C-alpha positions as CSV (number, residue, x, y, z in Angstrom):
1,M,-122.3,-7.8,-35.1
2,T,-121.2,-5.1,-37.7
3,R,-117.7,-5.5,-39.3
4,L,-115.3,-3.1,-38.9
5,A,-112.9,-2.2,-41.6
6,L,-109.8,-0.9,-40.0
7,P,-106.9,-0.2,-42.6
8,Y,-103.4,-1.7,-41.4
9,R,-100.0,-0.5,-41.4
10,A,-96.9,-2.0,-40.2
11,D,-93.9,0.6,-40.4
12,D,-91.1,-2.3,-40.8
13,I,-92.4,-5.9,-42.7
14,S,-89.4,-7.5,-41.2
15,R,-89.9,-6.5,-37.5
16,L,-93.6,-7.5,-38.0
17,A,-92.2,-10.9,-39.8
18,R,-90.1,-11.2,-36.6
19,H,-92.9,-10.6,-33.8
20,L,-95.1,-13.3,-35.6
21,K,-92.7,-15.8,-35.8
22,T,-92.1,-15.3,-31.9
23,E,-95.3,-15.1,-30.9
24,L,-96.4,-18.1,-33.2
25,A,-93.5,-20.1,-32.4
26,A,-94.1,-19.3,-28.0
27,D,-97.9,-20.9,-28.9
28,A,-97.9,-24.4,-29.2
29,A,-101.4,-24.9,-30.6
30,T,-103.0,-22.6,-33.7
31,P,-104.1,-19.3,-32.2
32,G,-107.5,-18.3,-32.8
33,H,-108.6,-15.0,-34.6
34,L,-108.9,-12.5,-31.7
35,S,-104.7,-14.3,-30.8
36,L,-103.8,-13.4,-34.6
37,M,-105.6,-9.9,-34.1
38,N,-103.6,-9.1,-31.1
39,M,-100.3,-10.4,-32.5
40,L,-100.5,-8.5,-35.5
41,A,-101.7,-5.3,-33.4
42,R,-98.7,-5.8,-31.1
43,G,-96.2,-6.1,-34.5
44,A,-97.7,-2.8,-35.7
45,G,-96.7,-1.2,-32.4
46,Y,-100.0,-1.3,-30.5
47,R,-100.7,-2.7,-26.9
48,N,-103.4,-5.0,-28.5
49,F,-106.3,-5.1,-30.9
50,Q,-108.5,-2.9,-28.5
51,H,-105.4,0.0,-28.8
52,F,-105.3,-0.6,-32.5
53,R,-108.9,0.3,-33.3
54,A,-109.1,2.8,-30.3
55,Q,-106.6,4.5,-32.2
56,A,-108.3,3.9,-35.4
57,T,-111.5,5.0,-34.6
58,A,-110.0,8.0,-33.1
59,A,-107.8,9.2,-36.3
60,E,-111.0,8.6,-38.0
61,R,-113.0,11.0,-36.2
62,L,-110.2,14.0,-35.9
63,A,-109.9,13.4,-39.8
64,A,-114.0,13.8,-40.4
65,P,-114.7,18.0,-41.2
66,L,-115.9,20.3,-38.5
67,P,-119.2,20.9,-38.5
68,A,-120.6,24.3,-39.9
69,P,-120.9,26.8,-37.1
70,P,-125.0,27.7,-35.9
71,A,-126.6,30.1,-38.3
72,V,-126.5,34.0,-35.6
73,D,-129.8,35.6,-36.1
74,L,-128.1,39.5,-36.2
75,K,-131.2,41.0,-36.6
76,E,-132.1,39.5,-33.5
77,V,-129.2,40.4,-31.8
78,A,-129.5,44.1,-32.7
79,R,-132.7,44.0,-31.8
80,V,-131.8,42.3,-27.8
81,R,-129.1,44.9,-28.1
82,R,-131.0,47.8,-28.0
83,Y,-132.6,46.9,-24.0
84,F,-129.0,47.7,-23.4
85,D,-127.5,51.0,-22.5
86,A,-123.6,52.4,-23.5
87,E,-122.3,50.8,-20.1
88,A,-124.1,47.5,-21.6
89,R,-127.1,47.9,-18.5
90,L,-130.6,46.2,-19.4
91,K,-132.6,49.5,-19.2
92,S,-136.0,47.2,-19.7
93,W,-137.1,43.7,-19.4
94,P,-137.9,42.2,-22.8
95,A,-141.3,41.6,-23.5
96,K,-140.5,38.7,-25.6
97,T,-139.2,34.9,-23.9
98,G,-136.4,34.5,-26.5
99,A,-135.2,38.4,-26.2
100,Q,-135.0,37.7,-22.0
101,H,-133.4,34.7,-23.2
102,L,-130.4,36.4,-24.8
103,A,-130.9,39.8,-22.6
104,L,-130.0,37.1,-19.5
105,W,-126.9,35.9,-21.6
106,G,-125.9,39.3,-21.6
107,L,-125.8,40.1,-17.9
108,W,-124.7,36.4,-17.4
109,A,-121.2,37.6,-19.3
110,Q,-120.6,40.6,-16.9
111,L,-120.8,38.4,-13.8
112,P,-117.3,38.4,-12.0
113,R,-116.5,34.1,-12.5
114,G,-115.9,32.1,-9.3
115,T,-117.4,34.8,-7.0
116,V,-120.2,33.3,-4.6
117,W,-122.7,35.9,-3.3
118,T,-125.1,36.1,-0.9
119,E,-128.7,37.2,-2.0
120,R,-127.9,40.7,-0.8
121,G,-124.7,40.3,-2.6
122,F,-125.9,39.0,-5.9
123,N,-128.9,41.6,-5.8
124,A,-126.4,44.4,-5.4
125,A,-124.2,42.8,-8.5
126,L,-127.3,42.7,-10.2
127,H,-128.4,45.9,-9.5
128,D,-125.0,47.7,-11.1
129,L,-126.2,45.5,-14.3
130,H,-130.0,46.8,-14.9
131,L,-132.0,50.2,-14.7
132,F,-135.5,49.3,-14.2
133,G,-135.3,48.2,-10.5
134,D,-136.1,44.6,-10.7
135,P,-133.4,42.1,-9.4
136,A,-135.6,39.6,-8.4
137,I,-137.1,38.6,-11.8
138,L,-133.2,38.7,-13.0
139,R,-132.2,35.9,-10.3
140,R,-135.4,33.7,-10.8
141,S,-134.8,33.6,-14.3
142,M,-131.2,33.3,-14.9
143,A,-131.8,30.3,-12.2
144,Q,-134.1,28.8,-14.2
145,R,-132.2,29.2,-17.3
146,G,-129.1,27.5,-16.1
147,L,-126.9,30.6,-15.8
148,I,-126.4,30.7,-11.8
149,W,-126.7,28.4,-9.6
150,R,-128.4,29.0,-5.7
151,T,-129.1,27.0,-2.5
152,A,-132.5,25.4,-2.1
153,D,-132.4,28.3,0.5
154,G,-131.4,31.2,-1.4
155,R,-128.6,31.9,0.5
156,A,-125.5,31.7,-2.2
157,Y,-125.4,32.5,-5.8
158,R,-122.7,31.5,-8.0
159,R,-122.1,31.9,-12.2
160,I,-122.3,28.3,-13.9
161,E,-119.5,28.3,-16.5
162,Q,-120.5,27.1,-20.0
163,A,-120.3,28.4,-23.2
164,P,-122.8,30.6,-24.6
165,P,-125.1,30.0,-27.7
166,A,-123.6,31.7,-30.7
167,E,-126.6,34.3,-30.5
168,A,-125.4,34.7,-27.4
169,Q,-121.8,35.4,-28.2
170,A,-122.7,38.1,-30.9
171,L,-124.5,39.7,-27.9
172,I,-121.8,39.7,-25.7
173,R,-119.5,41.0,-28.3
174,A,-121.6,43.7,-29.3
175,L,-121.9,44.7,-25.8
176,H,-118.3,44.7,-25.2
177,P,-116.5,45.6,-28.5
178,S,-112.9,45.9,-26.8
179,G,-113.1,43.0,-24.3
């Protein structure tokens, strides 16, 4: 088992000494390793050593630098943006799979949150978001990509709330610059 080095700090050494004296006096036998670690942790204001260790590792994680945001391929975002008209409606279905996935995120962002549709209602919502007259391909693709949830019989549809990837966020901002 690897040994975890945790920095120890007590705000008041006098309080720590009194606490240790009380704990050691209550235990007639010589305390074991874990008992001593628990005593030290309680003397520093923690419930036990596990609480002390959890706080120390959490502080270490929070102090670590945040990872750099992923690079966005703005050229791809601009290319997919051209598939949409000025009202953010999809003019045609892209031929490339990557462009299709990104375009679906643009449509997903325009679907209202928390709404549950019937198949007919969902087709009507998609009809307002595209111009090429094939809501079925959009419906199937969105379900396959995990952007919408639907019942096994296809009677109910709902948008799945999730954080879009970086390119999708850039496309959504490009489609709705004021929103």
